PANUMI-415636 format. One record per atom (N, C-alpha, C): residue number from 1; y, z, x; atom name; residue in one letter. Coordinates in nm, 4 decimals. Example, Ala and Ser with C-alpha at 12.3 -4.5 7.8 and 13.67 -1.06 7.14 Angstrom:
% residues 2
   num          v          w          u   atome   residu
     1    -0.5690     0.7800     1.3190       N        A
     1    -0.4500     0.7800     1.2300      CA        A
     1    -0.3300     0.7800     1.3200       C        A
     2    -0.2250     0.7080     1.2850       N        S
     2    -0.1060     0.7140     1.3670      CA        S
     2     0.0030     0.7870     1.2900       C        S
//
This chain:
% residues 69
   num          v          w          u   atome   residu
     1    -0.1506     4.9774    -3.4287       N        M
     1    -0.2437     4.9693    -3.2792      CA        M
     1    -0.2800     4.8950    -3.2786       C        M
     2    -0.3122     4.7599    -3.3585       N        L
     2    -0.3781     4.6031    -3.2709      CA        L
     2    -0.2635     4.5844    -3.2368       C        L
     3    -0.1518     4.5912    -3.3225       N        V
     3    -0.0378     4.4836    -3.2943      CA        V
     3     0.0182     4.5301    -3.1654       C        V
     4    -0.0298     4.6726    -3.1528       N        R
     4     0.0300     4.7021    -2.9964      CA        R
     4    -0.0130     4.6594    -2.8927       C        R
     5    -0.1677     4.6792    -2.9554       N        S
     5    -0.2645     4.6009    -2.8341      CA        S
     5    -0.2871     4.4879    -2.8046       C        S
     6    -0.2204     4.3495    -2.9470       N        V
     6    -0.2253     4.2375    -2.9093      CA        V
     6    -0.0731     4.1805    -2.8357       C        V
     7    -0.0384     4.2498    -2.8413       N        T
     7     0.1595     4.2714    -2.7434      CA        T
     7     0.0973     4.2885    -2.6460       C        T
     8     0.0305     4.3657    -2.6292       N        F
     8    -0.0098     4.4289    -2.4530      CA        F
     8    -0.1007     4.2965    -2.3753       C        F
     9    -0.2018     4.2620    -2.4459       N        L
     9    -0.2194     4.1512    -2.4497      CA        L
     9    -0.1472     4.0278    -2.3661       C        L
    10    -0.0830     4.0093    -2.4567       N        Y
    10     0.0360     3.8453    -2.4774      CA        Y
    10     0.1102     3.9011    -2.3495       C        Y
    11     0.1583     3.9594    -2.3154       N        S
    11     0.2612     4.0298    -2.2036      CA        S
    11     0.1612     4.0468    -2.0542       C        S
    12     0.0026     4.0787    -2.0865       N        L
    12    -0.0436     4.0683    -1.9618      CA        L
    12    -0.0550     3.9269    -1.9798       C        L
    13    -0.0920     3.8494    -1.9969       N        S
    13    -0.1693     3.7250    -2.0403      CA        S
    13    -0.0784     3.6527    -1.9760       C        S
    14     0.0569     3.6862    -2.0332       N        E
    14     0.1850     3.6380    -1.9956      CA        E
    14     0.2510     3.6349    -1.7963       C        E
    15     0.2337     3.7781    -1.7754       N        F
    15     0.2466     3.7895    -1.6143      CA        F
    15     0.1175     3.7300    -1.5684       C        F
    16     0.0423     3.7136    -1.5805       N        L
    16    -0.1241     3.7222    -1.4939      CA        L
    16    -0.1090     3.5425    -1.4901       C        L
    17    -0.0481     3.4571    -1.6048       N        L
    17     0.0071     3.3328    -1.5993      CA        L
    17     0.1280     3.2531    -1.4558       C        L
    18     0.1784     3.3761    -1.4680       N        E
    18     0.3252     3.3546    -1.4084      CA        E
    18     0.3043     3.3887    -1.2887       C        E
    19     0.1754     3.4897    -1.2058       N        Q
    19     0.1195     3.5186    -1.0945      CA        Q
    19     0.0507     3.4355    -1.0935       C        Q
    20    -0.0390     3.3489    -1.1279       N        V
    20    -0.1108     3.2139    -1.1245      CA        V
    20     0.0112     3.1530    -1.0545       C        V
    21     0.0908     3.0901    -1.1710       N        T
    21     0.1687     2.9621    -1.1385      CA        T
    21     0.2022     3.0014    -1.0263       C        T
    22     0.2587     3.1374    -0.9616       N        H
    22     0.3407     3.1112    -0.9017      CA        H
    22     0.3140     3.1050    -0.7467       C        H
    23     0.1597     3.1620    -0.7273       N        T
    23     0.0538     3.1950    -0.6113      CA        T
    23     0.0249     2.9600    -0.6233       C        T
    24    -0.0337     2.9204    -0.7232       N        L
    24    -0.0095     2.7747    -0.7093      CA        L
    24     0.0619     2.7146    -0.6245       C        L
    25     0.1910     2.7299    -0.6562       N        M
    25     0.2617     2.6779    -0.6070      CA        M
    25     0.3219     2.6908    -0.4742       C        M
    26     0.3067     2.7964    -0.4902       N        H
    26     0.3034     2.8441    -0.3408      CA        H
    26     0.2080     2.7892    -0.2519       C        H
    27     0.1054     2.7959    -0.2625       N        M
    27    -0.0154     2.7193    -0.2284      CA        M
    27    -0.0107     2.6012    -0.1916       C        M
    28     0.0677     2.5322    -0.2699       N        M
    28     0.1028     2.3605    -0.3071      CA        M
    28     0.1604     2.3576    -0.2235       C        M
    29     0.3123     2.4282    -0.1932       N        L
    29     0.3806     2.4340    -0.0882      CA        L
    29     0.3358     2.4205     0.0161       C        L
    30     0.2574     2.5117     0.0533       N        Y
    30     0.2089     2.6076     0.2033      CA        Y
    30     0.1548     2.4509     0.2593       C        Y
    31     0.0669     2.4186     0.1637       N        H
    31    -0.0192     2.2902     0.1400      CA        H
    31     0.0036     2.1812     0.2202       C        H
    32     0.1366     2.1506     0.1623       N        T
    32     0.1594     2.0327     0.2088      CA        T
    32     0.2871     2.0222     0.3272       C        T
    33     0.2968     2.1450     0.3592       N        S
    33     0.4109     2.1330     0.4383      CA        S
    33     0.2569     2.1541     0.6020       C        S
    34     0.1913     2.1627     0.5741       N        N
    34     0.0686     2.2064     0.6522      CA        N
    34     0.0637     2.0855     0.7244       C        N
    35    -0.0199     1.9994     0.5806       N        I
    35    -0.0779     1.8552     0.5974      CA        I
    35     0.0931     1.7422     0.6802       C        I
    36     0.1883     1.7963     0.6265       N        K
    36     0.3111     1.7707     0.6873      CA        K
    36     0.2753     1.7696     0.8029       C        K
    37     0.2923     1.8876     0.9118       N        I
    37     0.2748     1.9143     1.0469      CA        I
    37     0.1420     1.8984     1.0934       C        I
    38     0.0432     1.8865     1.0464       N        S
    38    -0.0705     1.8419     1.0953      CA        S
    38    -0.0661     1.7008     1.1497       C        S
    39    -0.0323     1.5945     1.0495       N        S
    39    -0.0049     1.4650     1.0780      CA        S
    39     0.0956     1.4114     1.1840       C        S
    40     0.2314     1.4374     1.1506       N        S
    40     0.3236     1.4708     1.2818      CA        S
    40     0.2549     1.4964     1.3970       C        S
    41     0.1881     1.6089     1.4140       N        L
    41     0.0906     1.6547     1.4940      CA        L
    41    -0.0233     1.5429     1.5646       C        L
    42    -0.0644     1.4380     1.4435       N        L
    42    -0.2145     1.3751     1.4605      CA        L
    42    -0.0826     1.1978     1.5647       C        L
    43    -0.0145     1.2126     1.4604       N        V
    43     0.0862     1.0989     1.5568      CA        V
    43     0.1158     1.1058     1.7089       C        V
    44     0.1423     1.2617     1.7114       N        C
    44     0.1943     1.2619     1.8488      CA        C
    44     0.1009     1.2566     1.9522       C        C
    45    -0.0467     1.3072     1.8894       N        V
    45    -0.1920     1.2997     2.0156      CA        V
    45    -0.2022     1.1358     2.0320       C        V
    46    -0.1945     1.1019     1.9118       N        A
    46    -0.2468     0.9578     1.8910      CA        A
    46    -0.0985     0.8399     2.0031       C        A
    47     0.0271     0.9543     2.0050       N        A
    47     0.0916     0.8712     2.0980      CA        A
    47     0.1067     0.8763     2.2054       C        A
    48     0.0529     0.9665     2.2007       N        V
    48     0.0165     1.0148     2.3922      CA        V
    48    -0.0998     0.9856     2.4818       C        V
    49    -0.2196     0.9828     2.3736       N        H
    49    -0.3851     0.9497     2.3944      CA        H
    49    -0.3544     0.7371     2.4282       C        H
    50    -0.3094     0.6702     2.3314       N        T
    50    -0.2695     0.5418     2.3281      CA        T
    50    -0.2370     0.5279     2.4937       C        T
    51    -0.3118     0.3967     2.5640       N        P
    51    -0.2566     0.3751     2.7058      CA        P
    51    -0.1483     0.2587     2.6667       C        P
    52    -0.0671     0.2448     2.7488       N        P
    52     0.0628     0.1194     2.7100      CA        P
    52    -0.0266     0.0222     2.7001       C        P
    53     0.0308    -0.1754     2.7033       N        P
    53    -0.0810    -0.2110     2.6572      CA        P
    53    -0.0392    -0.2878     2.8330       C        P
    54    -0.2153    -0.3148     2.8396       N        L
    54    -0.2199    -0.3350     2.9937      CA        L
    54    -0.1978    -0.4535     3.0156       C        L
    55    -0.0899    -0.5157     3.1817       N        Q
    55    -0.0586    -0.6346     3.1844      CA        Q
    55    -0.2035    -0.7444     3.3232       C        Q
    56    -0.2256    -0.8492     3.2817       N        P
    56    -0.3407    -0.8658     3.3533      CA        P
    56    -0.3805    -0.7900     3.5172       C        P
    57    -0.2508    -0.7933     3.5687       N        H
    57    -0.3063    -0.6857     3.7073      CA        H
    57    -0.3711    -0.6029     3.7356       C        H
    58    -0.3104    -0.5424     3.6518       N        S
    58    -0.3583    -0.3821     3.5853      CA        S
    58    -0.4691    -0.3242     3.5617       C        S
    59    -0.5525    -0.4649     3.4608       N        R
    59    -0.6297    -0.4940     3.4256      CA        R
    59    -0.7939    -0.4376     3.5290       C        R
    60    -0.7339    -0.5533     3.6485       N        T
    60    -0.8240    -0.6099     3.7230      CA        T
    60    -0.8721    -0.4975     3.8437       C        T
    61    -0.7570    -0.4068     3.8502       N        S
    61    -0.7239    -0.2985     3.9440      CA        S
    61    -0.8330    -0.2162     3.8958       C        S
    62    -0.7866    -0.1382     3.7324       N        L
    62    -0.8546    -0.0730     3.6832      CA        L
    62    -1.0175    -0.1337     3.6797       C        L
    63    -1.0429    -0.1771     3.6704       N        K
    63    -1.2383    -0.2992     3.6829      CA        K
    63    -1.2502    -0.2277     3.8410       C        K
    64    -1.1369    -0.3391     3.8778       N        R
    64    -1.2205    -0.2613     4.0694      CA        R
    64    -1.2262    -0.1015     4.1159       C        R
    65    -1.1455    -0.0140     4.0037       N        S
    65    -1.1792     0.1419     4.0464      CA        S
    65    -1.2837     0.1428     3.9435       C        S
    66    -1.3015     0.1102     3.8492       N        H
    66    -1.4804     0.1271     3.8042      CA        H
    66    -1.5885     0.0636     3.8347       C        H
    67    -1.5614     0.0063     3.9166       N        T
    67    -1.6999    -0.0290     4.0007      CA        T
    67    -1.7154     0.0320     4.1379       C        T
    68    -1.6331     0.0952     4.1978       N        T
    68    -1.6418     0.1810     4.3518      CA        T
    68    -1.7114     0.3064     4.2587       C        T
    69    -1.6809     0.3794     4.1200       N        W
    69    -1.7380     0.4622     4.0808      CA        W
    69    -1.9096     0.4854     4.0959       C        W
//
């Protein structure tokens, strides 16, 4: 009886450990792919929102448009 319960507990703990490890691995993979996706999205957004380097004449026209507002 005791041996049976011990083996049952052992197999149960082994099963749970396997499940937890599998879930953790899955979560880690999911999170790393999410981080990669979000970082590439951030790079794209930053590239879109960053204005191109301004030439001197365009900078003065920008100042002129700001004063009219």
